[in-house]
N, C-alpha and C positions, 0 to 999 in steps of 0.2 A: 947323765944317766947315771941309774944309781947299779952298783955292782950285786945287787940284790937279786937271790933265785925266782923262777917264774911263780907266780900262784899256785898254780898245781904240784910242784916239783915239792915244797915240804908237805903237803897233805898225803896221807896214805891213802890209798884204793881200797874200798870197802867191799868187801869181799859177798857179805850177804846183807839183809837189809833187816833179816830175824834178829829180835834184841837177844834171844838166848845164845844166839851163836857171836853175838858183837860181846854181850858179857863174860858169855867164855871164853874168847879169845883177850880180854881185859884182863883176868884174872889169870892166863898164863903167861902173859908179858910182863903182869906182876910180879909173879912168883920166878920167873923163868925156868918152868916148867915144862914139859911137856904132857906129860900126866896131870892132872889136879888129884890132890888127896884132901879127905876132909881137914887134917894137918894144915896144911898149904892154904885150903881155903880159909881157916880161923884166921893165919899169919896174914893173910891178904885183906880180911876185912879190919885189920888192926889199923891198916895205912887208909887215915882219913879221907883223903881226895878218892882214892880208890872205892871204899865204901860209897861216897856220894855219888862216882858216877853209876856203881852197881844200883843202887836206891833207886836212882833217876830212869835207869833202864827198866826196871821191874815195876814203877810205878806208870809209866808211860805205856809198858804192857796193860797192865792192868785198867789204866783208863781208856785204854782203844775197845774195849769191849764191855765194861761196866754198866756204862749207859745201855745198852742193848740188851746185855742179860738180866738187868732189873726189868726193863721196859715187858720182856718178855713173861717173867716172872710173875708181874703183877696182875690183876685181874682189872676189868673195864671199871669199875667202880673205884676200885684203889686209885688208877692212875686218873681219874675226875677228879677226887678228894684232892689229891696231891699239886692237881695242875691247880685248881681252885684256891687252894691255900698260898699258892708260889702268886697266882695273878691279884689276890689280895695282899700280899705282902709288897708287890710292886706297884700298883696303882691304886689300892686301898687307901682310905684317908689317913692321916698323920696326925 
């Protein structure tokens, strides 16, 4: 046997599934501050790894609601035209 810790021992428990809460806690840990300020946020965004993680969270959040919001804002004719264009691009002659 190896003397490695159990799988779950290294992974911290997630307190929330909300991406905003996750992003906020990442920034707090990166800046080692209890209350974020605009200056601390700018310093945190200078950290490339942290910036990637924050952008990933923001992109995921937008992606979760993007298609649904777009579909609600489009009219029936617009959706039909988009679907026809997509079908032509996928199955049309080359």
